[in-house]
DRENNU-353578 format. One line per 3 residues: number of its first residue (from 1); their letters; for each residue y, z, x of N, C-alpha, C, O. Coordinates in nm, 3 decimals. Each point is the difference from the previous one (the first is absolute). Example, Ala and Ser with C-alpha at 12.3 -4.5 7.8 and 13.67 -1.06 7.14 Angstrom:
! residues 2
1) AS) -0.569 0.780 1.319 0.119 0.000 -0.089 0.120 0.000 0.090 -0.002 0.066 0.104 ~ 0.107 -0.138 -0.139 0.119 0.006 0.082 0.109 0.073 -0.077 0.111 0.017 0.051
This chain:
! residues 218
1) XXX) 9.591 5.098 13.436 -0.136 0.051 -0.013 -0.010 0.143 0.052 0.086 0.046 0.075 ~ -0.189 0.023 -0.114 -0.020 0.138 0.040 -0.035 0.009 0.149 -0.086 -0.074 0.048 ~ 0.151 0.164 0.022 -0.030 0.020 0.142 -0.127 0.083 0.013 -0.010 0.111 -0.052
4) XXX) -0.089 -0.168 0.124 -0.128 0.067 0.017 -0.038 0.022 0.147 -0.091 0.078 0.029 ~ 0.160 -0.146 0.061 -0.039 0.012 0.142 0.117 -0.030 0.092 0.090 -0.078 -0.032 ~ -0.093 0.144 0.148 0.098 -0.025 0.105 -0.075 -0.036 0.127 -0.096 0.067 0.039
7) XXX) 0.141 -0.173 0.025 -0.064 -0.048 0.123 0.100 0.013 0.114 0.103 -0.067 0.001 ~ -0.134 0.153 0.094 0.091 0.030 0.111 -0.038 -0.076 0.127 -0.118 -0.006 0.036 ~ 0.218 -0.051 0.030 -0.014 -0.041 0.139 -0.002 0.128 0.084 0.032 0.107 -0.051
10) XXX) -0.069 -0.117 0.178 -0.006 0.119 0.084 0.109 0.002 0.107 0.092 0.082 -0.007 ~ -0.101 -0.171 0.106 0.092 0.003 0.114 0.144 -0.027 -0.044 0.030 -0.104 -0.059 ~ 0.058 0.199 0.088 0.140 -0.017 -0.035 0.033 0.037 -0.143 0.117 0.015 -0.036
13) XXX) -0.220 0.001 -0.047 0.018 0.038 -0.139 -0.035 0.146 -0.021 0.079 0.077 -0.056 ~ -0.198 -0.038 0.100 -0.044 0.139 -0.010 0.016 0.075 0.132 0.031 0.119 0.001 ~ -0.051 -0.189 0.109 0.009 0.063 0.133 0.090 -0.080 0.092 0.007 -0.122 -0.009
16) XXX) 0.061 0.193 0.098 0.093 -0.061 0.094 -0.077 -0.038 0.126 0.011 0.065 0.104 ~ -0.089 -0.171 -0.116 -0.095 -0.034 0.107 0.041 -0.121 0.083 -0.070 -0.037 0.094 ~ 0.182 -0.026 -0.128 0.037 -0.122 0.073 0.022 0.028 0.149 -0.034 -0.084 0.083
19) XXX) 0.089 0.201 -0.050 0.022 0.032 0.142 -0.133 0.016 0.073 -0.009 -0.028 0.119 ~ -0.095 0.074 -0.191 -0.132 0.014 0.060 -0.061 -0.137 0.029 -0.063 -0.020 0.103 ~ 0.082 -0.072 -0.196 -0.047 -0.136 0.025 0.072 -0.059 0.121 -0.060 -0.069 0.082
22) XXX) 0.189 0.098 -0.071 0.078 -0.049 0.113 -0.053 0.056 0.132 -0.010 -0.073 0.099 ~ -0.022 0.202 -0.097 -0.053 0.063 0.121 -0.128 -0.072 0.047 -0.018 -0.026 0.119 ~ -0.069 -0.004 -0.216 -0.127 -0.066 0.035 0.022 -0.144 0.046 -0.064 -0.045 0.095
25) XXX) 0.153 -0.026 -0.162 0.032 -0.135 0.045 0.058 0.004 0.143 -0.035 -0.083 0.084 ~ 0.123 0.178 -0.059 0.064 0.009 0.132 -0.103 0.026 0.109 0.007 -0.060 0.108 ~ -0.101 0.150 -0.136 -0.106 0.030 0.097 -0.086 -0.124 0.026 -0.039 -0.027 0.113
28) XXX) 0.010 -0.047 -0.219 -0.082 -0.120 0.011 0.070 -0.110 0.081 -0.063 -0.069 0.079 ~ 0.194 0.053 -0.101 0.073 -0.112 0.059 0.054 0.029 0.140 0.037 -0.092 0.073 ~ -0.032 0.219 -0.034 0.057 0.036 0.129 -0.066 -0.070 0.119 0.070 -0.046 0.089
31) XXX) -0.205 0.036 -0.085 -0.064 -0.068 0.115 0.039 -0.148 0.010 -0.016 -0.060 0.106 ~ 0.066 0.003 -0.214 0.040 -0.142 0.001 0.149 -0.015 0.028 0.054 -0.111 -0.005 ~ 0.014 0.222 0.034 0.142 -0.005 0.030 0.087 -0.026 -0.121 0.112 -0.049 0.013
34) XXX) -0.163 0.082 -0.131 0.074 -0.024 -0.124 0.046 0.133 -0.059 -0.078 0.094 -0.013 ~ 0.205 -0.088 -0.021 0.053 0.122 -0.063 0.103 -0.038 -0.105 0.066 -0.103 0.008 ~ -0.053 0.190 -0.106 0.098 -0.018 -0.108 0.074 0.130 -0.022 -0.052 0.108 0.030
37) XXX) 0.173 -0.118 -0.083 0.070 0.119 -0.048 -0.063 0.039 -0.134 -0.033 -0.087 -0.081 ~ 0.017 0.217 0.059 -0.072 0.045 -0.119 0.062 -0.049 -0.130 -0.071 -0.052 -0.086 ~ 0.200 0.065 0.071 0.065 -0.041 -0.125 -0.018 -0.149 -0.024 -0.028 -0.043 -0.112
40) XXX) 0.046 -0.036 0.217 -0.015 -0.145 -0.014 -0.143 -0.036 -0.040 -0.022 -0.084 -0.087 ~ -0.074 0.148 0.153 -0.140 -0.031 -0.027 -0.038 0.037 -0.143 -0.063 -0.078 -0.070 ~ 0.102 0.198 0.029 -0.038 0.047 -0.134 0.067 -0.081 -0.110 -0.062 -0.031 -0.102
43) XXX) 0.188 -0.004 0.121 0.068 -0.081 -0.100 -0.063 -0.138 -0.011 -0.004 -0.060 -0.108 ~ -0.045 0.010 0.219 -0.058 -0.134 0.003 -0.141 -0.005 -0.056 -0.037 -0.095 -0.069 ~ -0.043 0.198 0.098 -0.143 -0.007 -0.033 -0.048 0.097 -0.108 -0.116 -0.007 -0.039
46) XXX) 0.201 0.096 -0.009 -0.043 0.096 -0.104 -0.055 -0.073 -0.122 0.065 -0.088 -0.057 ~ -0.186 0.128 0.018 -0.061 -0.057 -0.120 -0.075 -0.128 0.022 -0.074 -0.044 -0.088 ~ 0.091 -0.017 0.204 -0.067 -0.128 0.025 -0.142 0.025 0.053 -0.023 0.098 0.070
49) XXX) -0.071 -0.187 -0.104 -0.138 0.018 0.049 -0.004 0.006 0.153 0.075 -0.069 0.068 ~ -0.163 0.153 -0.016 -0.012 0.019 0.144 -0.031 -0.130 0.072 0.057 -0.029 0.105 ~ -0.148 -0.051 -0.161 -0.035 -0.126 0.065 0.119 -0.096 0.002 0.020 -0.072 0.098
52) XXX) 0.057 0.072 -0.204 0.120 -0.085 -0.006 0.098 0.042 0.109 0.059 -0.086 0.067 ~ -0.041 0.216 -0.049 0.088 0.049 0.107 -0.055 -0.039 0.136 0.074 -0.040 0.090 ~ -0.206 0.053 -0.074 -0.063 -0.033 0.128 0.018 -0.148 0.034 0.026 -0.034 0.116
55) XXX) -0.040 -0.052 -0.215 0.019 -0.144 0.022 0.142 -0.028 0.049 0.020 -0.077 0.094 ~ 0.076 0.140 -0.159 0.140 -0.022 0.035 0.031 0.054 0.140 0.071 -0.065 0.077 ~ -0.123 0.182 -0.046 0.024 0.060 0.133 -0.064 -0.084 0.109 0.060 -0.023 0.105
58) XXX) -0.183 -0.022 -0.128 -0.070 -0.084 0.098 0.078 -0.128 0.030 0.017 -0.039 0.115 ~ 0.030 -0.026 -0.223 0.074 -0.125 0.017 0.134 0.022 0.069 0.040 -0.077 0.087 ~ 0.027 0.184 -0.127 0.133 0.028 0.055 -0.004 0.027 0.150 0.092 -0.038 0.073
61) XXX) -0.199 0.103 -0.027 -0.008 0.038 0.141 -0.106 -0.077 0.077 -0.029 0.030 0.116 ~ -0.029 -0.131 -0.181 -0.098 -0.087 0.066 -0.112 0.080 0.066 -0.033 -0.022 0.116 ~ -0.023 0.115 -0.192 -0.105 0.086 0.053 -0.132 -0.075 0.010 -0.028 -0.089 -0.081
64) XXX) -0.053 0.125 0.180 -0.126 -0.072 0.024 -0.111 0.045 -0.095 -0.094 -0.075 -0.025 ~ 0.104 0.197 -0.028 -0.104 0.051 -0.090 0.020 -0.055 -0.141 0.109 -0.046 -0.035 ~ -0.214 0.053 -0.046 0.011 -0.052 -0.136 0.074 0.099 -0.090 0.004 0.120 0.028
67) XXX) 0.053 -0.173 -0.134 0.066 0.086 -0.099 -0.101 0.095 -0.064 0.034 0.114 -0.030 ~ -0.156 -0.161 0.008 -0.103 0.085 -0.060 -0.032 0.117 0.092 -0.022 0.112 -0.048 ~ 0.018 -0.136 0.178 -0.023 0.108 0.095 0.111 0.104 -0.009 -0.027 0.120 -0.003
70) XXX) 0.152 -0.166 -0.003 0.113 0.093 -0.011 -0.009 0.082 -0.128 0.022 0.121 0.002 ~ -0.055 -0.187 -0.112 -0.010 0.070 -0.128 -0.112 0.105 0.003 0.019 0.113 -0.044 ~ -0.134 -0.152 0.097 -0.113 0.092 0.006 0.030 0.121 0.089 -0.036 0.112 -0.034
73) XXX) 0.103 -0.136 0.146 0.037 0.110 0.089 0.102 0.092 -0.065 -0.005 0.122 0.018 ~ 0.098 -0.181 -0.094 0.099 0.082 -0.072 -0.069 0.092 -0.101 0.032 0.118 -0.010 ~ -0.128 -0.173 -0.065 -0.074 0.083 -0.097 -0.074 0.113 0.073 -0.001 0.114 -0.046
76) XXX) -0.060 -0.147 0.160 -0.076 0.099 0.075 0.091 0.111 0.052 -0.031 0.119 -0.014 ~ 0.143 -0.157 0.072 0.093 0.098 0.056 0.059 0.090 -0.109 0.012 0.121 0.019 ~ 0.023 -0.179 -0.132 0.060 0.080 -0.107 -0.104 0.095 -0.058 0.030 0.117 -0.027
79) XXX) -0.152 -0.166 0.006 -0.105 0.085 -0.053 -0.026 0.121 0.088 -0.029 0.109 -0.050 ~ 0.039 -0.128 0.181 -0.018 0.110 0.095 0.123 0.092 0.000 -0.014 0.122 0.003 ~ 0.131 -0.181 -0.006 0.126 0.075 0.009 0.019 0.092 -0.121 0.045 0.113 0.014
82) XXX) -0.079 -0.164 -0.131 0.030 0.073 -0.123 -0.089 0.124 -0.018 0.032 0.088 -0.079 ~ -0.141 -0.082 0.152 -0.087 0.117 -0.008 0.074 0.127 0.043 -0.023 0.109 -0.053 ~ 0.113 -0.124 0.150 0.073 0.116 0.052 0.150 -0.006 -0.030 0.073 0.092 0.036
85) XXX) -0.027 -0.199 -0.101 0.142 -0.014 -0.031 0.017 -0.046 -0.145 0.009 -0.119 -0.028 ~ -0.006 0.216 -0.064 0.021 -0.036 -0.140 0.148 -0.029 -0.024 0.086 0.066 0.057 ~ -0.057 -0.165 -0.141 0.140 -0.035 -0.026 0.069 0.102 -0.090 -0.064 0.073 -0.075
88) XXX) 0.196 -0.070 0.085 0.079 0.082 -0.092 -0.002 -0.064 -0.138 -0.023 -0.120 -0.014 ~ 0.046 0.201 -0.087 0.003 -0.052 -0.137 0.138 -0.055 -0.033 0.101 0.050 0.049 ~ -0.098 -0.154 -0.131 0.125 -0.046 -0.055 0.047 0.104 -0.104 -0.083 0.074 -0.052
91) XXX) 0.213 -0.068 0.023 0.050 0.100 -0.094 -0.073 -0.003 -0.135 -0.020 -0.106 -0.059 ~ -0.020 0.223 0.012 -0.062 0.021 -0.131 -0.143 -0.055 -0.011 -0.053 -0.010 -0.111 ~ -0.009 -0.026 0.223 -0.134 -0.059 -0.009 -0.101 0.096 -0.063 -0.063 -0.034 -0.100
94) XXX) 0.049 0.153 0.158 -0.104 0.090 -0.050 0.025 0.041 -0.145 -0.092 0.000 -0.081 ~ 0.216 0.034 0.050 0.032 0.040 -0.137 -0.032 -0.112 -0.099 -0.055 0.025 -0.107 ~ 0.090 -0.148 0.145 -0.021 -0.114 -0.090 -0.147 -0.029 -0.019 -0.045 -0.021 -0.113
97) XXX) -0.032 0.018 0.222 -0.143 -0.030 -0.012 -0.071 0.103 -0.086 -0.081 -0.035 -0.086 ~ 0.112 0.162 0.108 -0.068 0.105 -0.077 0.046 -0.001 -0.146 -0.079 0.030 -0.090 ~ 0.205 -0.063 0.067 0.049 -0.008 -0.139 -0.066 -0.115 -0.074 -0.037 0.013 -0.117
100) XXX) 0.023 -0.128 0.185 -0.066 -0.114 -0.064 -0.146 0.034 -0.030 -0.050 -0.032 -0.108 ~ -0.016 0.097 0.203 -0.140 0.038 -0.022 -0.012 0.094 -0.120 -0.089 -0.017 -0.083 ~ 0.178 0.114 0.074 -0.005 0.097 -0.109 0.037 -0.061 -0.135 -0.034 0.054 -0.105
103) XXX) 0.105 -0.167 0.109 0.043 -0.065 -0.125 -0.115 -0.071 -0.071 0.009 -0.032 -0.119 ~ -0.118 0.008 0.194 -0.113 -0.071 -0.058 0.004 -0.150 0.020 -0.094 -0.070 -0.039 ~ 0.201 0.019 0.100 0.007 -0.142 0.033 -0.102 -0.034 0.108 -0.029 0.083 0.086
106) XXX) -0.024 -0.204 -0.089 -0.083 -0.048 0.110 0.089 -0.024 0.121 0.118 -0.033 -0.015 ~ -0.175 0.051 0.133 0.080 -0.015 0.121 -0.082 -0.071 0.108 -0.112 0.040 0.031 ~ 0.170 -0.146 0.025 -0.067 -0.077 0.104 0.087 -0.007 0.124 0.123 0.005 -0.009
109) XXX) -0.187 -0.016 0.125 0.069 -0.022 0.127 -0.035 -0.141 0.044 -0.117 -0.034 0.014 ~ 0.219 -0.049 0.007 -0.021 -0.140 0.036 0.080 -0.028 0.127 0.123 -0.011 -0.004 ~ -0.192 0.000 0.116 0.068 -0.010 0.129 -0.040 -0.125 0.078 -0.112 -0.051 -0.013
112) XXX) 0.205 0.003 0.092 -0.030 -0.109 0.091 -0.061 0.047 0.130 -0.037 -0.082 0.085 ~ 0.025 0.213 -0.068 -0.062 0.055 0.120 -0.151 -0.013 -0.006 -0.059 -0.019 -0.107 ~ -0.003 0.029 0.223 -0.146 -0.001 0.007 -0.055 0.134 -0.048 0.071 0.101 -0.002
115) XXX) -0.197 -0.101 -0.036 -0.065 0.124 -0.044 0.006 0.107 0.111 0.021 0.118 -0.028 ~ -0.040 -0.161 0.153 0.001 0.094 0.112 0.138 0.061 0.023 0.012 0.104 0.064 ~ 0.092 -0.169 -0.116 0.136 0.052 0.012 0.036 0.089 -0.119 0.060 0.106 0.016
118) XXX) -0.098 -0.151 -0.136 0.043 0.067 -0.122 -0.076 0.129 -0.029 0.061 0.101 -0.036 ~ -0.193 -0.103 0.050 -0.079 0.116 -0.041 0.031 0.127 0.080 0.007 0.107 -0.060 ~ 0.011 -0.114 0.193 0.036 0.122 0.072 0.131 0.060 -0.049 0.016 0.123 -0.002
121) XXX) 0.079 -0.208 -0.038 0.128 0.050 -0.052 -0.021 0.067 -0.135 0.043 0.114 -0.020 ~ -0.109 -0.183 -0.071 -0.020 0.054 -0.135 -0.082 0.128 0.002 0.033 0.097 -0.070 ~ -0.138 -0.095 0.149 -0.085 0.119 0.007 0.068 0.113 0.076 -0.011 0.116 -0.037
124) XXX) 0.081 -0.152 0.145 0.069 0.101 0.079 0.110 0.070 -0.077 0.026 0.119 0.021 ~ 0.039 -0.192 -0.111 0.108 0.057 -0.081 -0.052 0.063 -0.130 0.077 0.063 -0.073 ~ -0.206 -0.080 0.046 -0.057 0.057 -0.121 0.028 -0.079 -0.125 -0.004 0.055 -0.111
127) XXX) 0.031 -0.184 0.126 0.035 -0.084 -0.115 -0.115 -0.088 -0.049 0.005 -0.053 -0.111 ~ -0.107 0.037 0.194 -0.104 -0.099 -0.031 -0.062 0.024 -0.138 -0.020 -0.094 -0.076 ~ -0.010 0.218 0.045 -0.068 0.032 -0.126 0.089 -0.017 -0.122 -0.049 0.001 -0.113
130) XXX) 0.179 -0.016 0.133 0.090 -0.018 -0.113 -0.012 -0.138 -0.063 0.032 -0.018 -0.118 ~ -0.078 -0.078 0.196 0.000 -0.139 -0.047 -0.132 -0.037 -0.067 -0.108 0.040 0.044 ~ 0.119 -0.117 -0.150 -0.119 -0.050 -0.069 -0.066 -0.112 0.078 -0.120 -0.022 -0.013
133) XXX) 0.198 -0.048 0.093 -0.056 -0.101 0.090 0.096 -0.021 0.116 0.120 0.021 -0.014 ~ -0.174 -0.063 0.128 0.079 -0.034 0.118 -0.040 -0.140 0.044 -0.117 -0.025 0.030 ~ 0.213 -0.065 -0.025 -0.025 -0.138 0.043 0.077 -0.025 0.130 0.122 0.015 0.004
136) XXX) -0.195 -0.053 0.101 0.062 -0.032 0.129 -0.012 -0.149 0.026 -0.058 -0.074 -0.079 ~ 0.114 0.030 0.189 -0.006 -0.143 0.032 -0.145 -0.042 0.028 -0.032 -0.119 -0.009 ~ -0.055 0.214 0.043 -0.140 -0.033 0.028 -0.080 -0.029 -0.126 -0.110 -0.054 0.008
139) XXX) 0.164 0.088 -0.123 -0.073 -0.015 -0.126 0.022 -0.136 -0.065 -0.063 -0.031 -0.102 ~ 0.151 -0.050 0.159 0.031 -0.131 -0.058 0.001 -0.106 0.109 0.020 0.030 0.118 ~ -0.041 -0.152 -0.158 0.009 -0.111 0.095 0.145 -0.032 0.032 0.035 -0.030 0.114
142) XXX) 0.049 0.038 -0.216 0.142 -0.032 0.016 0.085 0.123 -0.030 0.013 0.039 -0.116 ~ 0.047 0.024 0.219 0.082 0.119 -0.022 0.140 -0.035 -0.051 0.032 -0.118 -0.020 ~ 0.051 0.220 -0.002 0.139 -0.024 -0.036 0.062 -0.098 0.100 -0.031 0.007 0.119
145) XXX) 0.117 -0.098 -0.164 0.072 -0.009 -0.127 -0.077 -0.067 -0.114 0.054 -0.015 -0.110 ~ -0.178 -0.025 0.134 -0.083 -0.051 -0.110 -0.026 0.115 -0.097 -0.001 0.116 0.041 ~ -0.021 -0.146 -0.166 -0.017 0.104 -0.100 -0.139 0.062 -0.005 -0.022 0.095 -0.076
148) XXX) -0.072 -0.146 0.155 -0.140 0.044 -0.008 -0.021 0.151 0.012 -0.080 0.055 -0.076 ~ 0.147 0.016 0.168 -0.023 0.144 0.009 0.036 0.072 -0.130 -0.072 0.091 -0.043 ~ 0.180 -0.131 -0.019 0.038 0.063 -0.127 -0.095 -0.038 -0.112 -0.034 0.084 -0.084
151) XXX) -0.010 -0.208 0.082 -0.095 -0.043 -0.103 -0.131 0.077 0.012 -0.060 0.038 -0.101 ~ 0.015 -0.015 0.225 -0.123 0.077 0.021 0.018 0.144 -0.047 -0.089 0.056 -0.065 ~ 0.203 0.005 0.097 0.025 0.137 -0.042 0.001 0.011 -0.152 -0.057 0.094 -0.056
154) XXX) 0.122 -0.188 -0.011 0.004 0.000 -0.147 -0.140 -0.011 -0.058 -0.034 0.066 -0.098 ~ -0.046 -0.152 0.159 -0.138 -0.016 -0.046 -0.079 0.129 0.016 -0.077 0.039 -0.088 ~ 0.097 0.028 0.202 -0.078 0.121 0.029 0.039 0.117 -0.090 -0.084 0.086 -0.028
157) XXX) 0.208 -0.081 -0.017 0.040 0.108 -0.090 -0.002 -0.045 -0.147 0.030 0.078 -0.090 ~ -0.067 -0.205 0.070 -0.016 -0.055 -0.135 0.129 0.011 -0.083 -0.002 0.045 -0.115 ~ 0.113 -0.087 0.177 0.131 0.001 -0.066 0.060 -0.140 0.009 -0.009 -0.066 0.104
160) XXX) 0.070 0.020 -0.212 0.068 -0.130 0.000 0.134 0.010 0.073 0.064 0.105 0.000 ~ -0.022 -0.215 0.062 0.125 -0.001 0.076 0.119 0.043 -0.086 0.092 0.065 0.050 ~ -0.093 -0.101 -0.177 0.110 0.034 -0.089 0.014 0.147 -0.029 0.103 0.045 -0.049
163) XXX) -0.208 0.032 0.081 0.002 0.144 -0.025 0.015 0.079 0.130 -0.028 0.120 0.005 ~ 0.073 -0.187 0.099 0.010 0.065 0.131 0.131 -0.038 0.068 0.069 -0.094 -0.041 ~ -0.035 0.169 0.145 0.117 -0.032 0.081 -0.032 0.031 0.146 -0.072 0.096 0.029
166) XXX) 0.124 -0.177 0.062 -0.020 0.020 0.143 0.126 0.060 0.061 0.110 -0.017 -0.052 ~ -0.128 0.087 0.164 0.112 0.057 0.074 -0.009 -0.050 0.144 -0.100 0.023 0.068 ~ 0.205 -0.091 -0.023 -0.002 -0.065 0.131 0.131 0.023 0.075 0.100 0.042 -0.058
169) XXX) -0.102 -0.071 0.188 0.120 0.019 0.082 0.040 -0.124 0.078 0.097 0.003 0.075 ~ -0.172 -0.113 -0.091 0.028 -0.121 0.078 -0.001 -0.125 -0.088 -0.054 0.000 -0.110 ~ 0.114 -0.105 0.161 -0.004 -0.129 -0.067 -0.143 -0.048 -0.016 -0.037 -0.053 -0.105
172) XXX) -0.044 0.072 0.209 -0.141 -0.040 -0.006 -0.072 0.071 -0.114 -0.074 -0.063 -0.076 ~ 0.096 0.192 0.064 -0.066 0.078 -0.104 0.045 -0.039 -0.140 -0.082 -0.013 -0.090 ~ 0.211 -0.007 0.073 0.052 -0.042 -0.130 -0.059 -0.136 -0.038 -0.035 -0.022 -0.116
175) XXX) 0.025 -0.067 0.213 -0.058 -0.132 -0.026 -0.145 0.012 -0.043 -0.043 -0.069 -0.093 ~ -0.033 0.156 0.159 -0.141 0.020 -0.036 -0.012 0.051 -0.143 -0.085 -0.047 -0.075 ~ 0.168 0.143 0.037 -0.003 0.053 -0.136 0.038 -0.109 -0.101 -0.064 -0.013 -0.105
178) XXX) 0.167 -0.064 0.137 0.039 -0.112 -0.086 -0.115 -0.097 -0.019 -0.023 -0.049 -0.111 ~ -0.050 0.021 0.219 -0.111 -0.097 -0.006 -0.118 0.052 -0.081 -0.088 -0.076 -0.038 ~ 0.087 0.208 0.013 -0.104 0.059 -0.085 0.053 0.025 -0.142 -0.065 0.067 -0.080
181) XXX) 0.183 -0.120 0.051 0.064 0.013 -0.132 0.032 0.145 -0.035 -0.001 0.038 -0.117 ~ 0.031 0.041 0.218 0.035 0.141 -0.019 0.151 0.018 -0.001 0.073 -0.070 0.071 ~ -0.027 0.164 -0.150 0.134 0.052 0.019 -0.001 0.076 0.133 -0.103 0.052 0.041
184) XXX) 0.218 -0.047 0.025 0.003 0.066 0.131 0.134 0.068 0.024 0.106 -0.057 -0.026 ~ -0.114 0.180 0.075 0.117 0.076 0.041 0.014 -0.013 0.151 -0.096 0.025 0.074 ~ 0.213 -0.065 -0.027 0.027 -0.008 0.143 0.081 0.122 0.042 0.106 0.028 -0.057
187) XXX) -0.156 0.043 0.157 0.072 0.113 0.059 0.015 -0.029 0.148 -0.094 0.019 0.077 ~ 0.211 -0.064 -0.037 0.022 -0.038 0.140 0.000 0.124 0.089 0.043 0.107 -0.041 ~ -0.092 -0.124 0.163 0.016 0.104 0.102 0.097 -0.051 0.106 0.057 -0.108 -0.014
190) XXX) -0.038 0.186 0.120 0.102 -0.036 0.099 -0.027 -0.133 0.068 0.092 -0.063 0.052 ~ -0.217 0.019 -0.052 -0.034 -0.125 0.067 0.003 -0.120 -0.095 -0.001 -0.115 0.045 ~ 0.006 0.140 -0.175 -0.014 -0.111 -0.095 0.119 -0.015 -0.094 -0.009 -0.069 -0.102
193) XXX) 0.121 0.131 0.136 0.117 -0.007 -0.086 0.056 -0.142 -0.013 0.069 -0.031 -0.096 ~ -0.100 -0.054 0.194 0.051 -0.137 -0.004 -0.100 -0.097 -0.064 0.028 -0.120 -0.009 ~ -0.144 0.170 -0.036 -0.099 -0.087 -0.061 0.049 -0.052 -0.136 0.081 0.064 -0.066
196) XXX) -0.131 -0.178 0.028 0.034 -0.060 -0.129 -0.085 0.064 -0.110 -0.121 -0.023 -0.008 ~ 0.184 0.103 -0.075 -0.070 0.065 -0.111 0.044 -0.056 -0.135 -0.011 0.066 -0.103 ~ 0.061 -0.188 0.105 0.051 -0.060 -0.123 -0.108 -0.023 -0.104 0.029 -0.015 -0.119
199) XXX) -0.155 0.011 0.162 -0.110 -0.022 -0.094 -0.069 0.130 -0.041 -0.101 -0.003 -0.071 ~ 0.154 0.115 0.116 -0.052 0.129 -0.046 0.047 0.024 -0.144 0.108 -0.043 -0.038 ~ -0.189 0.112 -0.040 0.039 0.034 -0.137 0.111 0.103 0.001 0.095 -0.009 -0.077
202) XXX) -0.109 0.107 0.167 0.101 0.104 0.016 0.017 0.029 0.149 -0.094 -0.014 0.077 ~ 0.214 0.053 -0.038 0.025 0.054 0.134 0.045 0.144 -0.016 0.092 0.029 -0.076 ~ -0.158 0.062 0.146 0.030 0.142 -0.010 0.022 0.058 0.139 -0.037 -0.060 0.100
205) XXX) 0.096 0.181 -0.097 0.038 0.061 0.127 -0.113 0.076 0.067 -0.006 0.008 0.123 ~ -0.084 0.050 -0.204 -0.107 0.081 0.058 -0.108 0.025 -0.105 0.016 -0.038 -0.116 ~ -0.124 0.101 0.157 -0.111 0.026 -0.091 0.034 0.104 -0.106 -0.060 0.002 -0.107
208) XXX) 0.156 0.085 0.136 0.042 0.096 -0.101 0.064 -0.071 -0.118 -0.027 0.034 -0.115 ~ 0.111 -0.130 0.143 0.062 -0.081 -0.106 -0.107 -0.077 -0.076 0.007 -0.013 -0.122 ~ -0.106 -0.038 0.194 -0.108 -0.073 -0.064 -0.077 0.089 -0.096 -0.030 -0.042 -0.112
211) XXX) -0.003 0.165 0.153 -0.074 0.090 -0.089 0.080 0.032 -0.125 -0.058 0.012 -0.108 ~ 0.189 0.003 0.120 0.082 0.022 -0.119 -0.011 -0.118 -0.096 -0.006 0.018 -0.122 ~ 0.002 -0.138 0.178 -0.016 -0.120 -0.084 -0.138 0.002 -0.067 -0.012 -0.030 -0.119
214) XXX) -0.091 0.064 0.195 -0.135 0.004 -0.055 -0.006 0.095 -0.120 -0.059 -0.033 -0.103 ~ 0.121 0.148 0.116 0.000 0.097 -0.109 0.062 -0.056 -0.127 -0.040 0.034 -0.111 ~ 0.139 -0.121 0.129 0.065 -0.061 -0.117 -0.090 -0.103 -0.069 0.027 -0.040 -0.113
217) XX) -0.133 -0.002 0.183 -0.092 -0.100 -0.055 -0.123 0.062 -0.067 -0.077 -0.070 -0.066 ~ 0.062 0.200 0.083 -0.121 0.066 -0.054 0.019 0.047 -0.143 -0.092 0.056 -0.060
């Protein structure tokens, strides 16, 4: 079918923000005597919903606070942190986003992050206006790996799943795209190279390679 839209994940796909999430988790967990090595933490939790991570951390360390409290505090800390600490871009991010915009394709941002986490990044980097819609975990009842965020984005841009493709960097994200009946390109980063991408439509090395593929579809 004709390609009419591209739906991008954000964390780890467009921006190198996993280390920032780790910093906020570390600050949150330090008073409870809990610490992780950055690589281990990011490989374990990259792409997974914050509440799911909080539940696992609470159980693993028998913390007295609720998982919901941990998740809410993580969102608060990250939203504050990102105001003064914008993440680095993944390779070819800006070139690819602007090329897609100039091509006339519809473009959506579909993230598992909270609105308070995502919008400061998108606006701070000057990318917010490039997207036809932005869907965060706050816009749906069931976030990734459920397909609802992608289904909502498709509805908002009025494009059928068969005419779109998603770009993801984690097993969770690929699963969400699959659950929305989307084709999906997996681009692993340093934290997700061991993820199972067997259900991705394509695996590519970077966004530059992806844009070359997009051009072949136009």
